[in-house]
C-alpha positions as CSV (number, residue, x, y, z in Angstrom):
1,X,-0.1,0.0,-0.1
2,X,1.5,3.5,-0.7
3,X,2.2,6.0,1.8
4,X,-0.5,8.5,2.4
5,X,0.7,12.1,1.2
6,X,-0.1,13.6,4.6
7,X,2.0,11.2,6.5
8,X,5.0,11.9,3.8
9,X,4.6,15.7,4.8
10,X,4.5,15.0,8.6
11,X,7.5,12.9,8.3
12,X,9.5,15.2,6.0
13,X,8.9,18.2,8.8
14,X,9.7,15.8,11.6
15,X,6.2,16.1,13.2
16,X,5.5,13.6,15.7
17,X,2.1,12.0,15.5
18,X,0.1,8.7,16.5
19,X,-2.6,7.1,14.1
20,X,-5.4,5.8,15.5
21,X,-7.6,3.8,13.4
22,X,-11.4,3.6,14.6
23,X,-14.9,3.4,13.5
24,X,-16.6,6.6,12.9
25,X,-17.9,8.1,16.5
26,X,-20.5,10.8,16.3
27,X,-22.3,9.9,19.5
28,X,-21.0,10.5,22.9
29,X,-21.4,6.4,23.7
30,X,-19.3,5.9,20.5
31,X,-16.8,8.4,21.8
32,X,-16.1,6.8,25.1
33,X,-15.3,3.8,23.1
34,X,-12.7,5.2,21.3
35,X,-9.2,3.4,22.0
36,X,-7.5,6.6,22.9
37,X,-8.3,9.8,25.5
38,X,-10.5,12.1,23.9
39,X,-7.7,15.1,24.7
40,X,-6.2,13.5,22.0
41,X,-8.8,13.3,19.5
42,X,-9.2,15.7,16.5
43,X,-12.1,16.5,14.2
44,X,-12.1,17.4,10.8
45,X,-14.8,19.6,9.3
46,X,-15.4,20.1,5.5
47,X,-16.4,23.4,4.0
48,X,-16.7,25.2,0.5
49,X,-16.5,28.7,-0.4
50,X,-16.9,30.7,-4.0
51,X,-13.1,30.2,-4.7
52,X,-12.4,26.8,-2.8
53,X,-14.1,23.7,-3.7
54,X,-12.9,22.0,-0.8
55,X,-11.6,23.3,2.7
56,X,-10.6,20.7,5.4
57,X,-10.6,22.4,9.0
58,X,-9.1,20.1,11.7
59,X,-9.1,21.1,15.2
60,X,-9.1,19.2,18.6
61,X,-12.3,17.6,19.3
62,X,-13.2,19.5,22.1
63,X,-12.5,23.0,20.1
64,X,-15.2,25.0,18.1
65,X,-14.7,26.4,14.8
66,X,-15.2,30.4,14.7
67,X,-16.9,30.7,11.2
68,X,-16.7,34.2,10.9
69,X,-13.2,34.3,11.8
70,X,-12.6,31.4,9.2
71,X,-14.4,33.1,6.7
72,X,-12.4,36.3,7.0
73,X,-9.3,34.3,6.8
74,X,-10.3,33.0,3.5
75,X,-11.3,36.3,2.2
76,X,-15.1,35.5,2.0
77,X,-17.8,36.7,3.9
78,X,-19.3,34.3,6.5
79,X,-22.2,33.4,4.1
80,X,-20.1,32.4,1.5
81,X,-18.4,29.6,3.9
82,X,-20.9,26.5,3.5
83,X,-20.6,23.0,5.1
84,X,-19.4,20.6,2.2
85,X,-22.4,18.5,3.3
86,X,-24.9,21.3,2.6
87,X,-23.4,21.7,-0.9
88,X,-23.7,17.8,-1.4
89,X,-27.2,18.0,0.0
90,X,-28.2,20.7,-2.4
91,X,-27.1,18.4,-5.4
92,X,-23.9,20.5,-6.1
93,X,-21.0,18.3,-6.8
94,X,-17.8,20.4,-7.7
95,X,-14.8,18.5,-7.9
96,X,-11.5,19.7,-6.5
97,X,-9.0,20.6,-9.3
98,X,-5.6,20.1,-8.3
99,X,-4.1,23.1,-6.2
100,X,-7.5,24.4,-5.1
101,X,-7.8,22.5,-2.0
102,X,-6.7,24.2,1.2
């Protein structure tokens, strides 16, 4: 199996990390069943903007995303920042061109 691109980036920059493979955890009960402390968990949220077809935001699991600040960093309005799930639910499927993901 080829090495994951994200792993190559972390390794090239001497980043320390641990990969925990587990089932999806959405409920409190599922979270409590994870094989590692919640303080080490990371969640990934997917967004789209008018200029970015896919934006992945990774934060500590207990943290919240400040949507207004994220929109400002991306140079868009808060209303321009949309959940990637909302786009999919609306029937829009914009493929991400190379170099257009952040």
